[in-house]
C-alpha positions as CSV (number, residue, x, y, z in Angstrom):
1,M,-278.1,-22.5,178.9
2,A,-281.7,-22.0,179.8
3,I,-282.6,-21.8,176.2
4,D,-280.6,-24.9,175.6
5,D,-282.3,-26.7,178.5
6,N,-285.8,-25.7,177.4
7,G,-285.0,-26.7,173.8
8,G,-283.6,-29.9,175.0
9,G,-286.6,-30.5,177.3
10,A,-289.0,-29.7,174.5
11,H,-287.1,-32.2,172.3
12,R,-287.2,-34.8,175.0
13,A,-290.9,-34.2,175.6
14,G,-291.6,-34.7,171.9
15,T,-289.6,-37.8,171.9
16,A,-291.4,-39.2,174.9
17,T,-294.9,-38.7,173.3
18,K,-294.0,-40.2,169.9
19,E,-295.2,-43.8,169.5
20,P,-292.7,-46.3,168.2
21,E,-293.2,-47.3,164.6
22,P,-294.3,-50.9,164.2
23,R,-291.6,-53.3,163.1
24,P,-292.3,-54.9,159.8
25,D,-293.3,-58.6,160.0
26,F,-290.9,-60.0,157.6
27,D,-292.2,-63.6,158.0
28,S,-295.7,-62.5,157.2
29,Q,-294.5,-60.5,154.2
30,K,-292.5,-63.4,153.0
31,H,-295.6,-65.7,153.4
32,D,-297.9,-63.3,151.5
33,S,-295.3,-62.8,148.7
34,L,-294.9,-66.5,148.3
35,G,-298.7,-67.0,148.2
36,L,-299.1,-64.2,145.6
37,R,-296.3,-65.7,143.4
38,I,-298.0,-69.1,143.5
39,Q,-301.4,-67.4,142.8
40,H,-300.0,-65.5,139.7
41,L,-298.1,-68.6,138.5
42,L,-301.3,-70.8,138.6
43,H,-303.3,-68.0,137.0
44,G,-300.9,-67.8,134.1
45,N,-300.3,-71.6,133.9
46,P,-303.6,-73.4,134.9
47,T,-302.2,-76.8,134.0
48,L,-299.3,-76.7,136.5
49,G,-301.6,-77.6,139.5
50,P,-303.3,-80.6,137.8
51,L,-299.9,-81.8,136.4
52,A,-298.4,-81.8,139.9
53,V,-301.4,-83.7,141.3
54,L,-301.0,-86.3,138.5
55,V,-297.3,-86.8,139.1
56,V,-297.7,-87.1,142.9
57,A,-300.6,-89.6,142.4
58,I,-298.6,-91.8,140.0
59,V,-295.5,-91.8,142.3
60,A,-297.6,-92.5,145.4
61,F,-299.6,-95.4,143.9
62,S,-296.4,-96.8,142.4
63,I,-294.8,-96.9,145.9
64,F,-297.9,-98.5,147.5
65,N,-298.3,-101.1,144.8
66,P,-295.5,-101.9,142.3
67,R,-298.1,-103.4,139.9
68,F,-299.5,-99.9,139.3
69,F,-296.6,-98.8,137.1
70,A,-296.5,-102.1,135.2
71,A,-297.1,-101.7,131.4
72,P,-300.3,-103.8,131.3
73,N,-301.9,-101.7,134.1
74,L,-300.9,-98.4,132.5
75,S,-302.4,-99.7,129.2
76,L,-305.6,-100.4,131.1
77,V,-305.7,-96.9,132.6
78,L,-305.2,-95.2,129.2
79,A,-307.9,-97.4,127.6
80,Q,-310.4,-96.6,130.4
81,V,-309.6,-92.8,130.2
82,T,-310.0,-92.6,126.4
83,V,-313.8,-92.3,126.1
84,I,-314.1,-89.9,129.0
85,A,-311.2,-87.8,127.7
86,V,-312.9,-87.4,124.2
87,L,-316.2,-86.4,125.8
88,A,-314.5,-84.1,128.2
89,L,-312.8,-82.3,125.2
90,G,-316.2,-81.3,124.0
91,Q,-317.3,-80.3,127.5
92,T,-314.2,-78.1,127.8
93,L,-315.2,-76.1,124.7
94,I,-318.6,-75.4,126.3
95,I,-317.3,-74.6,129.8
96,L,-314.8,-72.2,128.3
97,T,-317.8,-70.2,127.1
98,A,-319.2,-70.2,130.6
99,G,-321.8,-72.9,129.7
100,I,-322.3,-76.5,130.7
101,D,-323.5,-79.6,128.9
102,L,-325.5,-82.2,130.8
103,S,-326.4,-84.1,127.6
104,V,-322.9,-85.4,127.0
105,G,-323.6,-89.1,127.9
106,A,-327.0,-89.1,126.2
107,I,-325.6,-87.8,122.9
108,A,-322.7,-90.3,123.0
109,V,-324.7,-93.3,123.8
110,F,-327.5,-92.5,121.4
111,S,-325.0,-91.8,118.6
112,S,-323.4,-95.3,119.2
113,I,-326.8,-96.9,119.0
114,L,-327.6,-95.1,115.8
115,M,-324.3,-96.1,114.2
116,A,-324.9,-99.7,115.2
117,K,-328.5,-99.7,113.9
118,F,-327.5,-98.2,110.6
119,A,-324.9,-100.9,110.2
120,T,-327.0,-103.8,111.3
121,D,-330.8,-103.2,110.8
122,A,-330.4,-100.9,107.8
123,G,-327.5,-103.0,106.4
124,M,-325.4,-100.0,105.5
125,P,-321.6,-100.3,104.9
126,G,-319.5,-99.5,107.9
127,L,-318.2,-96.2,106.6
128,L,-321.7,-94.9,105.7
129,A,-323.1,-95.9,109.1
130,L,-320.2,-94.2,110.8
131,V,-320.6,-91.0,108.9
132,L,-324.4,-90.9,109.5
133,G,-323.7,-91.5,113.2
134,L,-321.3,-88.6,113.3
135,V,-323.8,-86.4,111.5
136,A,-326.5,-87.3,114.0
137,G,-324.3,-86.5,117.0
138,T,-323.3,-83.2,115.4
139,A,-327.0,-82.4,114.8
140,M,-327.8,-83.1,118.5
141,G,-325.1,-80.7,119.5
142,A,-326.4,-78.1,117.0
143,L,-329.9,-78.4,118.5
144,N,-328.4,-77.5,121.9
145,G,-326.6,-74.6,120.3
146,F,-329.8,-73.4,118.6
147,L,-331.8,-73.4,121.8
148,V,-329.0,-71.5,123.6
149,T,-328.3,-68.9,121.0
150,R,-331.7,-68.4,119.3
151,I,-334.3,-69.2,121.9
152,K,-331.9,-67.7,124.6
153,L,-332.4,-70.5,127.1
154,P,-329.8,-71.1,129.8
155,P,-327.3,-73.9,128.8
156,F,-328.1,-75.8,132.0
157,I,-331.8,-76.0,131.3
158,V,-331.3,-76.7,127.6
159,T,-329.0,-79.7,128.1
160,L,-331.0,-81.0,131.1
161,G,-334.0,-81.2,128.7
162,T,-332.1,-82.7,125.8
163,L,-330.5,-85.2,128.3
164,S,-334.0,-86.7,128.9
165,I,-335.0,-86.4,125.3
166,F,-332.0,-88.2,123.8
167,F,-331.9,-90.9,126.5
168,S,-335.6,-91.6,125.8
169,L,-335.1,-91.8,122.1
170,N,-332.1,-94.1,122.8
171,S,-334.4,-96.5,124.6
172,V,-337.0,-96.4,121.9
173,V,-334.5,-97.0,119.0
174,S,-332.5,-99.6,120.8
175,R,-335.5,-101.3,122.5
176,S,-333.1,-101.6,125.4
177,E,-331.1,-104.3,123.5
178,T,-327.3,-104.4,123.2
179,I,-325.9,-104.8,119.7
180,R,-322.9,-107.1,119.6
181,G,-319.7,-106.0,117.8
182,S,-319.6,-109.3,115.9
183,D,-322.8,-108.3,114.1
184,M,-321.3,-105.0,112.9
185,P,-318.8,-104.2,110.2
186,S,-315.2,-104.3,111.5
187,L,-314.9,-100.5,111.1
188,M,-317.3,-100.0,114.0
189,T,-315.1,-101.8,116.5
190,W,-311.8,-100.8,114.9
191,T,-311.1,-98.2,117.6
192,G,-310.7,-101.0,120.1
193,T,-307.9,-102.7,118.2
194,T,-304.6,-102.7,120.1
195,I,-301.1,-101.9,118.9
196,P,-298.5,-103.8,121.0
197,I,-295.5,-101.6,122.1
198,G,-293.5,-104.1,124.2
199,N,-295.8,-105.0,127.1
200,F,-297.8,-101.8,126.6
201,R,-301.0,-101.9,124.5
202,L,-302.2,-98.8,122.7
203,T,-305.6,-98.8,121.1
204,Y,-306.5,-96.9,117.9
205,G,-309.1,-95.1,120.0
206,S,-306.4,-93.7,122.2
207,I,-304.5,-92.5,119.2
208,I,-307.6,-90.8,117.9
209,M,-308.1,-89.2,121.3
210,L,-304.5,-87.8,121.4
211,L,-304.9,-86.5,117.8
212,L,-308.1,-84.7,118.7
213,F,-306.4,-83.0,121.7
214,A,-303.6,-81.9,119.5
215,V,-306.0,-80.4,116.9
216,F,-308.0,-78.5,119.5
217,F,-304.9,-77.3,121.4
218,Y,-303.8,-75.7,118.1
219,A,-307.3,-74.4,117.3
220,L,-307.8,-72.7,120.7
221,S,-304.3,-71.3,121.0
222,R,-303.5,-70.3,117.4
223,T,-306.7,-69.5,115.5
224,A,-309.1,-66.6,115.6
225,W,-311.9,-69.0,116.5
226,G,-310.1,-70.1,119.6
227,K,-309.5,-66.5,120.7
228,H,-313.1,-65.7,120.2
229,V,-314.1,-68.7,122.3
230,Y,-312.0,-67.5,125.2
231,A,-313.2,-63.9,124.8
232,T,-316.9,-65.0,124.8
233,G,-316.4,-67.0,127.9
234,D,-314.5,-64.3,129.7
235,D,-317.0,-61.5,129.1
236,I,-319.7,-62.1,126.4
237,E,-320.9,-58.4,126.4
238,A,-317.3,-57.1,126.0
239,A,-316.7,-59.6,123.2
240,R,-319.8,-58.5,121.4
241,L,-318.9,-54.9,121.7
242,A,-315.4,-55.8,120.3
243,G,-317.1,-57.1,117.1
244,I,-317.2,-60.8,117.9
245,R,-320.3,-62.6,116.7
246,T,-320.8,-64.3,120.1
247,S,-324.0,-66.2,119.0
248,R,-322.1,-67.8,116.1
249,V,-319.2,-68.7,118.4
250,L,-321.6,-70.3,120.9
251,F,-323.5,-72.2,118.2
252,S,-320.2,-73.4,116.7
253,V,-319.0,-74.6,120.1
254,Y,-322.1,-76.7,120.8
255,T,-322.1,-78.1,117.3
256,V,-318.4,-79.1,117.4
257,A,-319.0,-80.6,120.9
258,G,-321.7,-82.8,119.4
259,L,-319.3,-84.0,116.8
260,L,-316.8,-84.8,119.5
261,Y,-319.4,-86.7,121.5
262,A,-320.2,-88.8,118.3
263,I,-316.5,-89.6,117.9
264,G,-316.5,-90.6,121.5
265,A,-319.4,-92.9,120.7
266,W,-317.3,-94.6,118.0
267,V,-314.5,-95.1,120.5
268,L,-317.0,-96.4,123.0
269,I,-318.2,-99.1,120.6
270,G,-314.6,-100.2,120.1
271,R,-313.9,-100.1,123.8
272,L,-317.0,-102.3,124.7
273,A,-317.0,-104.3,121.4
274,S,-320.7,-103.6,121.4
275,A,-323.3,-100.8,121.4
276,S,-325.2,-100.8,124.7
277,P,-328.0,-98.4,125.5
278,N,-327.4,-99.0,129.2
279,V,-324.0,-97.3,129.6
280,G,-323.1,-93.7,130.0
281,V,-324.9,-92.9,133.3
282,D,-321.8,-91.3,134.8
283,Y,-320.4,-89.8,131.6
284,N,-321.9,-86.3,132.3
285,L,-320.3,-86.0,135.8
286,D,-317.1,-87.7,134.7
287,S,-316.6,-85.3,131.8
288,I,-317.2,-82.3,134.0
289,T,-314.9,-83.7,136.7
290,A,-312.1,-84.1,134.2
291,V,-312.5,-80.5,133.0
292,V,-312.6,-79.1,136.5
293,L,-309.7,-81.1,137.7
294,G,-307.8,-79.9,134.6
295,G,-307.9,-76.3,135.7
296,T,-310.6,-75.0,133.4
297,S,-312.7,-72.4,135.2
298,L,-316.5,-73.1,135.5
299,F,-316.9,-69.3,135.1
300,G,-315.5,-69.4,131.5
301,G,-312.6,-67.8,129.8
302,R,-309.7,-69.7,131.4
303,G,-308.3,-73.2,130.9
304,S,-306.9,-75.5,128.3
305,V,-307.5,-78.8,126.6
306,I,-304.2,-80.1,127.9
307,G,-305.4,-79.5,131.4
308,T,-308.6,-81.5,130.5
309,L,-306.4,-84.5,129.3
310,I,-304.5,-84.3,132.6
311,G,-307.7,-84.1,134.5
312,A,-309.1,-87.2,132.8
313,L,-305.8,-89.0,133.6
314,I,-306.1,-88.0,137.3
315,V,-309.5,-89.6,137.5
316,G,-308.3,-92.7,135.8
317,V,-305.1,-92.9,137.9
318,F,-307.0,-92.4,141.2
319,R,-309.7,-95.0,140.4
320,N,-307.2,-97.6,139.3
321,G,-304.7,-96.9,142.1
322,L,-307.4,-97.0,144.8
323,Q,-308.8,-100.2,143.2
324,L,-305.4,-101.8,143.4
325,A,-305.1,-100.7,147.0
326,G,-308.4,-102.6,147.7
327,V,-310.4,-99.4,148.4
328,E,-314.2,-99.9,148.0
329,V,-315.9,-98.2,145.0
330,V,-317.9,-95.9,147.3
331,W,-314.7,-94.5,148.8
332,Q,-313.2,-94.1,145.3
333,G,-316.1,-91.8,144.5
334,F,-315.5,-90.0,147.8
335,A,-311.9,-89.3,146.8
336,I,-312.9,-88.0,143.3
337,G,-315.6,-85.8,144.8
338,L,-313.1,-84.4,147.3
339,L,-310.7,-83.6,144.5
340,V,-313.4,-81.8,142.6
341,L,-314.2,-79.6,145.7
342,I,-310.5,-78.8,146.1
343,A,-310.2,-78.0,142.4
344,V,-313.2,-75.6,142.4
345,S,-311.9,-73.9,145.6
346,L,-308.5,-73.5,144.1
347,D,-310.1,-72.0,141.0
348,Q,-312.0,-69.4,143.1
349,W,-308.7,-68.5,144.8
350,I,-306.8,-68.2,141.5
351,R,-309.6,-66.0,140.0
352,K,-309.0,-63.4,142.8
353,V,-305.5,-62.7,141.5
354,K,-304.7,-59.0,140.9
355,A,-302.9,-57.9,137.9
């Protein structure tokens, strides 16, 4: 009995000194698990977040103002978004490689002036003037690419410099005068021609924009060039060691972006029915905003052109919806800026996902 009592006492003493195990916090685990699932989902599908924002915005503005969802207003939103979307497509290619292009607006506006000058002052046929304008825009993009890849200058510094150069040349060539669309061949303003679909009006410029997005969606997702663009932006040194000619990839990206900016210039002429040297001040920020809102990472290597299209539509929807609601322009800019900050913060959170 004594042995039993001592053993039992020892057992009771051991039990008394042992600390109770903490109970699992199931609510916390559930919350963390949900957050991780969302994080992984957005990391694998970067367009889901922007798409949700776009849908919510459309529904909200339609409730507040029934005119928002009317066909004429939607036609206006798409027409306003078209130019920025084309420019943002070129910007997307560059940001995917962890670069940035501040000369977007300057190249687009200067290309539009050159096209108009070729067609009017030089008396060239519309097709020749258009082709030369496209070549000029491509050459401007190639210059950016040469300075980045051969001279090894940072993209920010390169495009900041060419921004000033191209805008200055634009002022010299145009003499700060607007060239009317009526003075140009009809091909120059053709992109602004509308196609009636019931009460909805679709411009040829918008069709060109959608076709460009389809082409580059395929190029980035289905071709070796697209895979090299993503690899270069994700880790340029690892891509180089894997045998990818990263300098060629970067040069091609800046050159193709220049061509896209020139196409945007053609669409711009059709949109304005003129070639004006005084537009494009906000094109740089608007294109970057569309790319960021579309889920493309500013650190490179992640994103899609479909996201950029959605981002451009978000900007157009918010500005149009707030305008219909009677919100002042300054607060419209405030709302867009807030969206950008949220998008960048979300991108930082998504990049922390663990495999």
